[in-house]
C-alpha positions as CSV (number, residue, x, y, z in Angstrom):
1,M,0.0,0.0,0.0
2,K,2.8,2.4,0.8
3,I,4.3,1.7,-2.6
4,V,1.1,2.6,-4.4
5,R,0.7,5.8,-2.3
6,G,4.3,6.7,-3.1
7,I,3.7,6.2,-6.8
8,I,0.5,8.3,-6.7
9,E,2.3,11.1,-4.8
10,L,5.1,11.1,-7.4
11,V,2.7,11.2,-10.3
12,M,0.7,14.1,-8.6
13,E,4.0,16.0,-8.1
14,A,5.0,15.4,-11.7
15,L,1.5,16.6,-12.9
16,E,1.7,19.7,-10.7
17,T,5.1,20.5,-12.1
18,I,3.9,20.0,-15.7
19,V,0.8,22.2,-15.2
20,F,3.0,24.9,-13.5
21,V,5.6,24.9,-16.3
22,G,2.9,24.8,-18.9
23,T,1.1,27.7,-17.4
24,V,4.3,29.8,-17.2
25,Y,5.0,29.0,-20.8
26,V,1.5,30.0,-22.0
27,V,1.6,33.2,-20.0
28,A,5.1,34.1,-21.3
29,Y,4.1,33.2,-24.9
30,L,0.8,35.1,-24.8
31,F,1.9,38.2,-22.9
32,L,5.7,38.5,-22.8
33,F,7.6,36.8,-25.6
34,Q,6.8,35.4,-29.0
35,P,9.1,33.2,-31.2
36,S,9.2,34.3,-34.9
37,A,10.9,33.1,-38.0
38,V,12.7,35.1,-40.7
39,N,11.2,34.4,-44.1
40,G,12.9,35.7,-47.2
41,A,16.0,37.7,-48.0
42,S,14.8,41.1,-47.0
43,M,16.9,41.3,-43.8
44,E,20.2,39.9,-45.2
45,P,23.0,40.1,-44.5
46,N,22.1,40.4,-40.8
47,F,19.2,37.8,-40.7
48,H,18.6,34.9,-43.1
49,T,15.7,32.7,-44.0
50,G,15.2,30.2,-41.2
51,D,16.7,32.3,-38.5
52,R,14.5,32.3,-35.4
53,V,14.1,35.2,-33.0
54,I,12.3,36.0,-29.8
55,A,10.2,39.1,-29.9
56,N,9.7,40.9,-26.5
57,R,6.0,41.9,-26.5
58,I,6.3,44.4,-23.7
59,A,9.5,46.1,-24.7
60,Y,7.8,49.2,-25.9
61,K,5.8,49.5,-22.7
62,L,9.1,49.7,-20.9
63,H,11.0,52.0,-23.2
64,P,10.3,54.0,-26.4
65,I,10.8,52.6,-29.9
66,A,14.2,53.6,-31.2
67,R,15.5,54.0,-34.8
68,G,17.5,50.9,-35.6
69,D,15.4,48.5,-33.5
70,V,14.5,45.2,-35.2
71,V,10.8,44.6,-34.9
72,V,8.3,41.9,-35.6
73,V,5.2,43.5,-37.1
74,R,1.9,42.5,-38.6
75,S,1.7,43.4,-42.3
76,P,-0.5,46.4,-43.0
77,L,-1.7,44.5,-46.2
78,N,-2.6,41.3,-44.4
79,P,-2.7,41.1,-40.6
80,E,-2.3,37.3,-40.7
81,V,1.3,37.9,-42.1
82,E,4.1,38.8,-39.7
83,F,7.5,40.0,-40.8
84,I,10.8,41.3,-39.4
85,K,12.0,44.8,-40.3
86,R,14.2,47.6,-39.0
87,V,12.8,50.8,-37.7
88,I,14.0,53.7,-39.8
89,G,11.5,56.5,-39.0
90,L,9.7,57.3,-35.8
91,P,6.4,59.3,-35.5
92,Q,6.8,62.8,-36.9
93,D,10.2,62.0,-38.5
94,S,10.8,63.3,-42.0
95,I,12.2,60.6,-44.4
96,T,13.9,61.4,-47.6
97,I,15.5,58.9,-50.0
98,A,17.9,60.4,-52.5
99,Q,20.9,59.2,-54.5
100,G,20.9,55.8,-52.8
101,K,20.9,57.3,-49.3
102,V,18.4,57.6,-46.5
103,F,18.0,61.0,-44.7
104,V,16.0,61.3,-41.4
105,N,15.1,64.8,-40.4
106,G,17.6,66.1,-43.0
107,K,20.5,64.1,-41.6
108,L,22.1,61.2,-43.4
109,L,21.2,57.9,-41.7
110,L,24.6,56.4,-40.8
111,D,23.2,52.9,-41.2
112,Q,25.5,50.1,-40.5
113,F,22.8,47.5,-41.3
114,T,23.1,47.4,-45.1
115,S,25.9,47.6,-47.6
116,S,23.6,48.3,-50.6
117,A,22.2,51.6,-51.7
118,T,18.6,52.5,-51.0
119,Y,16.2,53.6,-53.7
120,A,12.7,55.0,-53.4
121,N,11.2,53.7,-56.6
122,Q,9.0,51.1,-55.0
123,G,5.7,53.0,-54.9
124,F,4.9,54.8,-51.7
125,I,7.8,57.3,-51.4
126,S,9.3,59.1,-54.4
127,E,13.0,59.7,-55.0
128,G,14.1,63.0,-53.4
129,Q,10.8,63.9,-51.8
130,S,10.4,64.1,-48.1
131,Y,7.7,62.2,-46.3
132,Q,6.6,62.9,-42.7
133,V,5.8,59.8,-40.7
134,P,2.4,60.3,-39.2
135,K,1.8,60.2,-35.4
136,D,1.4,56.7,-34.0
137,M,3.2,55.2,-37.0
138,I,6.7,54.0,-37.9
139,F,8.6,53.7,-41.1
140,V,10.4,50.3,-41.6
141,M,12.8,48.9,-44.1
142,G,14.6,45.6,-44.6
143,D,18.4,45.5,-44.3
144,N,18.6,44.1,-47.8
145,R,17.3,47.3,-49.4
146,Q,17.4,46.0,-53.0
147,N,15.2,43.0,-52.1
148,S,12.7,44.2,-49.4
149,L,9.0,44.9,-49.4
150,D,8.7,47.6,-46.8
151,S,7.4,51.1,-46.0
152,R,8.8,52.3,-49.3
153,S,6.2,50.1,-50.9
154,F,3.2,50.1,-48.5
155,G,3.8,53.1,-46.4
156,P,4.2,53.5,-42.6
157,I,3.1,50.9,-40.1
158,P,0.8,51.6,-37.2
159,I,2.6,51.3,-33.9
160,G,-0.3,49.0,-33.0
161,N,0.9,46.5,-35.6
162,I,4.2,46.0,-33.7
163,I,4.1,42.5,-32.1
164,G,7.4,43.1,-30.3
165,Q,11.0,44.1,-30.4
166,A,13.3,41.3,-31.7
167,V,15.7,40.8,-28.8
168,Y,17.3,37.4,-29.1
169,R,18.2,35.1,-32.0
170,Y,18.1,31.5,-30.9
171,F,18.6,29.7,-34.2
172,P,20.9,28.8,-35.8
173,P,23.1,28.2,-32.8
174,S,26.1,29.7,-34.5
175,V,24.5,33.2,-34.2
176,F,22.7,32.7,-30.9
177,G,22.6,35.9,-28.8
178,S,21.0,39.2,-28.2
179,I,20.1,41.5,-31.0
180,K,21.8,44.8,-30.5
181,N,20.7,48.2,-32.0
182,P,24.0,50.1,-32.7
183,L,22.0,53.3,-32.8
184,R,20.7,53.0,-29.3
185,N,22.9,54.4,-26.5
């Protein structure tokens, strides 16, 4: 009888542990963090198809969005689609793309994220013309400027479409680690 009681207690403890860990996981997934996958070449050379990142869902409740942050966002064209882009323009910023360069508020964006020139001929923003990012919106671009569907094509993204700030890359293991924003102090 003692053996049966011991087995039952062990099973109950295991179930309690499983329920506790499962609850913590669900709460963390629903409210704090979300895993996301990189699809496509738009963030190369910094992120590649198949890379996996963790998005911090509450990051922007703790600190403001910063230019240079990598974010996971819902597409403004299809809310079922999520993608990863870099924040280039903040609310009320003036964005100008001219001669292959990005200017924010009249200053050249010293962007260490891309090695290719940036052009505006994708539909939403015209070469050499300034665009002011509306309040409560951000302007995003892929790091692979030659091969990215981003705010140059579909316009700014509502801040409400941000799922979270990409803070860790956990796959592949060779690039595991935190995702830094070199523009953030």
